[in-house]
C-alpha positions in Angstrom: 95.1 101.6 97.4 94.2 102.0 93.7 91.7 104.0 91.8 91.7 101.6 88.9 89.4 98.6 88.6 92.2 96.1 88.3 90.0 93.0 87.5 88.3 94.9 84.5 91.2 96.8 83.2 94.1 94.3 83.5 94.7 90.6 82.8 97.4 88.6 84.6 98.2 85.2 83.1 99.6 82.3 85.1 103.0 82.9 83.9 103.1 86.6 84.9 102.2 88.3 81.7 100.3 91.4 82.5 98.1 93.1 79.9 96.6 96.5 80.4 93.4 96.8 78.3 93.2 100.5 78.7 96.7 101.5 77.4 97.4 98.3 75.4 100.7 98.1 77.2 102.1 94.7 78.4 104.4 93.7 81.4 106.2 90.7 82.6 106.0 90.1 86.4 108.3 87.9 88.3 106.9 85.3 90.7 106.9 87.8 93.6 105.3 90.5 91.5 102.6 88.3 90.2 101.7 87.1 93.6 101.4 90.7 94.9 99.5 91.7 91.9 97.0 88.9 92.3 96.4 90.0 95.9 95.9 93.6 94.8 93.4 92.3 92.3 91.6 90.6 95.1 91.5 93.9 97.1 93.7 92.3 99.8 94.9 94.8 102.4 98.6 95.6 102.3 99.4 94.2 105.8 97.7 90.9 104.7 99.8 90.9 101.5 102.9 91.4 103.5 102.1 88.5 105.9 101.1 86.3 103.0 104.4 87.1 101.2 106.4 86.3 104.3 104.8 83.0 104.7 104.6 82.0 101.1 108.2 82.9 100.2 109.6 82.1 103.6 111.1 85.6 104.2 111.0 87.8 107.2 108.4 90.5 107.6 110.9 93.3 106.9 111.9 91.8 103.5 108.3 91.2 102.7 107.4 94.8 103.4 110.2 96.1 101.4 109.2 93.9 98.4 105.6 95.0 98.7 106.6 98.7 99.0 109.1 98.5 96.0 106.4 96.6 93.8 103.7 99.1 94.7 106.0 102.2 93.9 107.1 100.6 90.6 103.5 99.9 89.5 102.5 103.4 90.4 105.4 104.8 88.5 104.4 102.9 85.4 100.7 103.8 85.9 99.6 100.3 86.3 97.7 101.0 89.6 
């Protein structure tokens, strides 16, 4: 899913503050974004992330998939993953 070593190159705090050690840039993630990013850091498969999103945030699978896809595209656009 990503070519970067997320655990070594990025730090995500408990309140959603994301620091990129390579670029020096910082980002603030909302609760959903932080949840997804933690799953990505653990190398969780996309379908598992979607299922977990749906269960944790009590949304349907379509909404969870849309959230996952939007987050993934945004993080790719910003060069985070």
